[in-house]
N, C-alpha and C positions, 0 to 999 in steps of 0.2 A: 503492498500500497505506501502512497506516494506521501511524504511530508506534509504536515501543514503548517502554511504557513496563512500569514495576516500583513494586509497592508496598510502602511497611511495615507493619506490623500494630501496633497500637496498643492500650492498653487501656481498660476504658471510664473510667477518668479521662480521659482524655483530651477525649472529647466532654462530660464533666461540667464540663470546664474553658471551653468554647466555645461554651455556648447562649445565644440571646438569649430575649426575654420575648414569651411568645406570647400574641397576644388583643390586641394594645394598641390595634391601627386598624382601624374600618369604612370602609366604600366611601367615603364622605361626606369622613373626613379622610385618606384617600388621595386622593381629588381634592384636598382642600385642600394636599396634600403636593406631589402635581402643580404645582400653580400656585405654590404657594413655592419651589421650586427653579427656576422660568424668570421668576417677575415683574419680579426687576432688571433683565430684560434691556427691559423698556418704561419702565425708568426713567432708564437706561444704555449706553452699546454700540450701540446699534442705530445712532446718528445718523453714527456713523463710517462708516455705508455711504452716506451722504450726501457726501461726500467723494470716498469713492470711485467710486460710478456716478451721483449726482445722484440727482433724485427718482421719477425714473421706473426707473432702472436697478435700486435701490432697492426701489422697488413691485416691477419683476420678480422679482428675488432674492425678495422675503417671501414673493410667490405659489406660486413655484416650491417654496420653503423647508416654507410650510406643508401644499404638497401632500402633499413627503414627507414631512413629520412626520406627517400626518394618515394617510396610506397606512402607514407604516411603526408606528403606535399599532395599529392593526388588527390587524396581525401580533402584536406583545409581548402583546396581551391574550389572543390566542390563546394562546401559548405560554406565558406567566407564569399561566394558568389550568389548564394540563396540567400544569407543574411546576414547581410553590409552590416555591422556595429563594430562599435568600439572596443566592446567587451573582447569579440574574436573568441577565442578559445572557451573562455567562460559561456560566451552566448551561446555558441554551438552546443555546448553541454548542457547548459540551462534548457536548452527546447528539449532534448535525448533524454536527459536522465535527472531532471527536476532539478528544485534549487538546490540541495544537498549536492548534487551533483555536480550541478554547474561553480559551485561555491569551494568546493574541492579543487577541482579545475584549478580553475582563477589564483586561490590560495599557492596552489604548488607552480603554476607558471609564477607568480607574485614572487615566489623563493628563487626562483632561477632567474630570474631578470635583477634581482635584488641584488644576490651575490655573485653573479657575474660579473657586472664590474669594478665590486670588489679584487676580485682576482686579477682581474686584466689592467688596474691603478697598477698592482705590485708587479706586474710585467712590464708596466711601463720605469715604474722605478727603475728595477733591474735593467734596461736598457740607457738609461739615463747615468745610472751610476757607473756603468760600462763606460761611457764619454769619458768621466770626468767633471760633467758640466757643473756647473754653481759650486763643485769642492761638496758637493753631499755624497754622505757615507751611510747616512739614514733616510729611508727612499716617504717615511709619512709627510710630511712636506708635500712632495709630487703628491701623493693621495690628495690632500687637501687643494694645493691649485689647481690640479682636475676638476677635479667636484665644483669647487668654483665657476671656472671660468662656463665650463660644458653645461653646466645646471643654467647657469646664468644665459647663455644663447638659447639653451629651450624656454627661455622665460619669455626673450625677446620676441617669438613666434614661428610658427611650425614652418611654413613656407621656406622661409632663411634657413631654418634649422637642418630639414632636409636637403635643399640644395647645397650646403655646407658639407653635408654629409658625403653625399654624393661627389664631390670636388675631395675631398679627404681621399674615398675611396678609391679616388683612380691615380691618385700619389701612391697609395699601398700599392696597387696593383703592378705598378712599372714597377717598384720594390721587387715584388718576388719573378717578376721577368727577369729582371737582372739579376738576380739570385739564380734562379733556373740557368740559364746562359751564361753566366762566370763560373758556374761549378758542373757545369755539364763536363769540361774537359778532365776533371778529378775523378769522376765517376769509377768504381770499381767494384762488381757485385761482392767481392771478399767481404770489403769494408761494413754492407749491412750486417753481416753474423759474424761480427769481433764480441761481442758479448758472451763470455763461458759461461755453458751450461752448468748449472746448477744438479750436481751429481744426486744429489737427496730427495730429491724431486721426480717422481714416475714420467717416464716420456720426455724427461728433456733434450735436446736436440741445439745444433748448434742454431738450427731454424725458430726451435721452441725453446730458448734456454730455461725456460722456469715453467714448461710442460704445458697442458691445458689451462690451466688454473690461471697461470699468469694470462693469456691470451682472454681469458673472461676479464680479467682484472684490468688488463687492458682497454676493453668496451668502454669504461667509462673518459676512457682521452682519445678514443678512437672517435667519440659522438663529440669530442671539443673541437674537430674539423665541421661540423653541420649546427650548432646548435644556438638555437635563436633562430634560424630562418624562419620555423613558426608564428615569428613572430610581425612577418607582413601584414595577415589581416588585423594587428592592431588598428592601423591606418586606413582604415576602412571608410570611415564617417568625413574622411579628409578626403578620400582619393574623388578624381574627377568622375568617372564612370565605374564604380566599383562589381558591379558583375561582368565586367569583362575586361577591367585590369587586375585586380584582385587575382584572376588565374595565370594570366598572360607575365605577372610580374614575378610569382611567388615559384611557378615554374624554372622560370627562367635565370632568377636567379639560386636555385638548387643546382641548374646544371650547371653553371660557372662553378658553385661551391665541387663539385666534385672534382674539375679539371685539376682547380688550385691543388686541391686533396691531394691527388695520382701523384702531380709534378714533387711537389714538397717532401711525402712521404718518400718516393724513390730517391732525388737527389740530396735531400739534406743529409741525411745518413750514410748514401752510398759512396757520396764524397769524401765526410768527413770521420764515418766511423760512429755505428751505430753509441757506442760506448762513450765516447767524447762529448754528447750534446743530450745525454740521458738525463743529467737531474740539472738543466740549464735555465735560468729565467729569460735567457735571449737566446738561444739556441740557431738561430740565420747566421748572425755575425759571429760567434762560435764557431759553427761549422765552417764559414767563411777560413778562418784564421786557423782552424788543424789543417783544410784540405793544402792550406798555399803554407802551412809555417810562420805565420806570424801575420802581423796586422799588413792590412797593404789600405788602399782607395775603396776596391769594391765591401771588403769589410766594414768599413767608416760609411760609405755611401749606405748600405743595408743596415746600418744600428743607425744612421739619422732616419732617414725617409722610410723606416722599418715602423719607425714611431708612428707615423701618419696609420698605420694599419691596424695598431693599437688603437689609437685614439679612434679610429672609425667606430670599431665597436665598443668602446666605453661610450660614445658618444650618443651612438645610436641604441644600444640597449638603456640607458636614460630614457630617451623617448618610450618605448617597450614598457618598461614598468610604469612609468607614470601615467602611460593611456590603461594597461590594466586595473592599476591601482583607483584612476578614475571610474572608469565603470564600474568595479564593486563598490565605491562609494557611492556612486551616482543613484543605485539602484539601492541599496541601505543596508548590504552585505558590510560592510564595513562603516565605519563613522561618517557619516554626511559630511561633514564638514573636509574632508581630504578631497572633495570632486570640486570646491568652487573653482571658475577658471574666472582671470584678470581681464582688462581691458585689452589684451591682445590674444585673447580666447585662449589659453594656455592653461591647461594644472596647477599653479604654482605650489599649492601642498603635497601634491601627489610626486611634484619633482625633488622638492626639498628634502622632505622628511626620510625616505627612502635611502636615499643620496646619505643623510647623515649617517643612517644605519651602515649603508656600505663602507662609509669612511673608519666608523670606527670599528669595523671589523678587520677591513685591511691596517689599518694602524695596530690593532692588537695584536693579529695573529704572523702579519709579514708571511703569510704561507700562502703561495698561490695554486698550490696541488689539494689542499686542503680546502682552499674555498672551491675549486673547481668539482671536489665529489662531493659537497654539497649542493651546490647549482645544479651540477648534475643531478643530484637525486631528485630536487622541484621537476627540473626537467623533463625525467623518465616517468614520473608518478601521472605527470599532465601527459602525454606521450600514451598511455595506457587508456587514458580517461577519454583524450580525443577520438583517438582512431574505433573505441567503446561507440563511443559516441556518432557518427557514421554510420557503423552500422546499424546500430538501433534506428538510428533516422532512415536509414534505405529500405528496415522492415517495418516499420510501424508507418511511416508517413512517405509511401511510395510515389504518390501523388504531386508531392511538395515539387514546386516550381523550380528546377536545378538549371541554371543557365550555363552552367561546364558540369559534366558528367566524369567521374572519375573512370577510368579504363580499366576493366578487371573486377568494379563494383567492391561489395563487401571483400572479396578474398583478395584482393591489393592492401586493404587496411586490415584483413586476419593477419594475414604476415607480418605486418608491422605491428600489431598488437603481440604476437609473442615474441617478436624480437625487443618490444619494448620493455615487456616482465623480464626477460632477461638482464638487459640494461640496468632495470631496477634493483637484481639480484646484484649486480655488478657492482654497486657503491658498496654493501657491504662486505663486501671482497677486499676491495679497499680498503677501508676505513670503517671497522663496524661501527667502531663510538660517534664521528661523526654521523654515522648515516642516521643512527637511533636518534641521536640527541637532534635533527631536521624532523625527523620521522615524530618526535614527543613535541614540537614547535609546531607541525603541518596538526596533529592529533589537538592542540590545543586550539588551534584557530576553529576547527571544525568546532567544537566544545560552544566556542561565542556563537557560532553560526546557531545553533542548535535548541543553546536557552537562552540566547538574546536576538541578536537580530534576525531570525524568522519570523519575529514579531512585527518587524518593524523593515518592511521592503515597502519600494516605491513602484506604485502600480505604474504609475508614468513612464518611468526609464525605458529606454528602447526595448532592451533583453525582454522587461517582463511583459510588453506589447504583444512582441513576439509570442511570450506562453500563454493571454488571455485570447489573442487571436486563435489559436492551436486549440484552446480549451471551447470556445465560443463555437469553432467548425464544430468541433467532437459532440456537442450538443445537439446542437441541428443536424448531425448526421444521427444519431439517434431517435430524435423526433421523428 
């Protein structure tokens, strides 16, 4: 039986104080947004998977996660064209799984998006420390400056922020191309397998130095090549033609990310050696130095310009967490004051509050690998629910208008669902304490919904209006 919810009546002024700027993004800008969310994963973070599973383990993990994301993206393309609302994943799950399922999905996404920038800020600090800029030996001032500057730009306006993200992402792509071209002459297959196998692990080999368990743990870092692409539908209410632009944007973005992941996973360890970069906070510049036997122009270029990739993702995921928090707050699932927008139609408190939390976590832990695991826990829980939502909607509402339809239907998202469950389990393999603490925070949020906010939802919020229309249609059919 569906959980009972209660709605508060609000006046017209409530939604006027919670409006986003319409028509700010076309499909190309949305594709750029998708790449921008993720491109930092090519510059740092993925390499920790080498330490967990060796190159073979990370290869298996990356292929599986690319398949999971590809299948899920097709499902998201369908749902975002049918329900173009700022809540995105929360809105889709709200329609399919009810208020509790919608809130659970939204909170999982919020955990992912609030923590991922904190991890990225640590990698930005690592790149800056390596360059010796400003005499910095402790990176917390870098974290603070990043949050202040880029939240400030988002407060100025969404159109300006999206265009700046696109430009920064283009610079980051130049850095990736330069890295690949410069490192190809140093490529040697033997470098991929230079991590010594652990003889204490059953099935260990040069391909899988830590056995199958290592490959399982590497799933967490294979995800880092693609994590946050699912955030593209969060821009639905700010897109020009979401029914057409959303599918084109998210699919194009995913295609670009697969190409980048394949090149970096092959070339970086293949030229430098997997062991040389397995634990680095700035693996691409370090790979160049290892491959060429010291510092050179390419290493410096990648170090400087590579910051653009980290900044692009940091900048864009701030956008994502603000829209997810905005939607949950506007509908009453979280405190409503968080969804107020300013004169420039930006949700200022939804930008500032998670940013403050992220900065505190980054400064307190200064552990990028730990924060990746926390972010991936939230992400993978949301992926389970998002794929399930697509399947449920196909079964329960076959007649829903779907401007775009997922190739393969529920078989496609069914495959993604199974892989997402495996990825959730992998977060406990990597760090069971961090995953367990994050799970407790997630459950505490669910308790907040169950005992408090489900009695105070806002019927006028777009995601709730979708649900009300569905309920009215069902009642008419029964009559």
